[in-house]
PAVO-493021 format. One record per residue (C-alpha): residue number from 1; residue in one letter; y, x, z. Coordinates in Angstrom, 1 decimal. Last residue first. Example, Ala and Ser with C-alpha at 12.3 -4.5 7.8 and 13.67 -1.06 7.14 Angstrom:
<drennus>
[2, S, [-1.1, 13.7, 7.1]];
[1, A, [-4.5, 12.3, 7.8]];
</drennus>
This chain:
<drennus>
[56, A, [114.2, 6.2, 89.6]];
[55, K, [116.0, 6.8, 86.4]];
[54, H, [114.9, 4.4, 83.7]];
[53, G, [112.7, 4.9, 80.7]];
[52, G, [109.9, 3.0, 82.3]];
[51, I, [109.7, 5.6, 85.0]];
[50, Q, [111.5, 8.7, 83.9]];
[49, A, [110.0, 12.0, 82.7]];
[48, N, [109.5, 10.7, 79.2]];
[47, R, [113.1, 9.6, 79.1]];
[46, D, [114.3, 13.2, 79.8]];
[45, K, [112.1, 14.7, 77.1]];
[44, A, [113.3, 12.0, 74.6]];
[43, T, [117.0, 12.3, 75.4]];
[42, A, [118.5, 14.5, 72.7]];
[41, G, [122.0, 15.6, 73.4]];
[40, S, [121.6, 19.1, 72.1]];
[39, K, [118.7, 19.2, 69.7]];
[38, F, [115.1, 19.5, 71.0]];
[37, N, [114.1, 16.0, 70.2]];
[36, M, [115.1, 16.6, 66.6]];
[35, G, [112.2, 18.9, 66.3]];
[34, K, [109.8, 16.0, 66.8]];
[33, L, [107.8, 16.0, 70.1]];
[32, L, [104.2, 16.6, 71.0]];
[31, A, [103.3, 17.9, 74.5]];
[30, N, [106.2, 16.0, 76.1]];
[29, K, [104.0, 12.9, 76.7]];
[28, G, [101.5, 14.9, 78.8]];
[27, Y, [98.9, 17.6, 78.2]];
[26, K, [95.6, 15.7, 78.0]];
[25, Q, [96.8, 12.2, 77.2]];
[24, K, [99.4, 13.6, 74.8]];
[23, I, [96.8, 15.8, 73.0]];
[22, A, [94.4, 12.9, 72.7]];
[21, V, [97.1, 10.6, 71.3]];
[20, A, [98.2, 13.1, 68.8]];
[19, A, [94.6, 13.7, 67.7]];
[18, E, [94.1, 9.9, 67.2]];
[17, Q, [97.3, 9.8, 65.2]];
[16, V, [96.2, 12.7, 62.9]];
[15, R, [92.7, 11.1, 62.4]];
[14, L, [94.3, 7.8, 61.5]];
[13, E, [96.6, 9.5, 59.0]];
[12, R, [93.6, 11.2, 57.4]];
[11, E, [91.8, 7.9, 57.1]];
[10, S, [94.9, 6.4, 55.5]];
[9, E, [95.2, 9.2, 53.0]];
[8, V, [91.5, 9.0, 52.0]];
[7, K, [91.8, 5.3, 51.6]];
[6, E, [95.0, 5.6, 49.5]];
[5, R, [93.3, 8.2, 47.2]];
[4, A, [90.3, 5.9, 46.7]];
[3, E, [92.6, 3.0, 45.9]];
[2, R, [94.5, 5.1, 43.4]];
[1, E, [91.2, 6.2, 41.7]];
</drennus>
């Protein structure tokens, strides 16, 4: 029973990750971000716009 539950959970996680990748490929890196990335001082959105994480 435990193994079956873990298998279902791991398959679900794989589907979620595949969906996240598909969304980011279609709409860009900033399409999916965690809530903390919108706080004051967060850098994820800015880094995603840079080349290799560096200002160009």
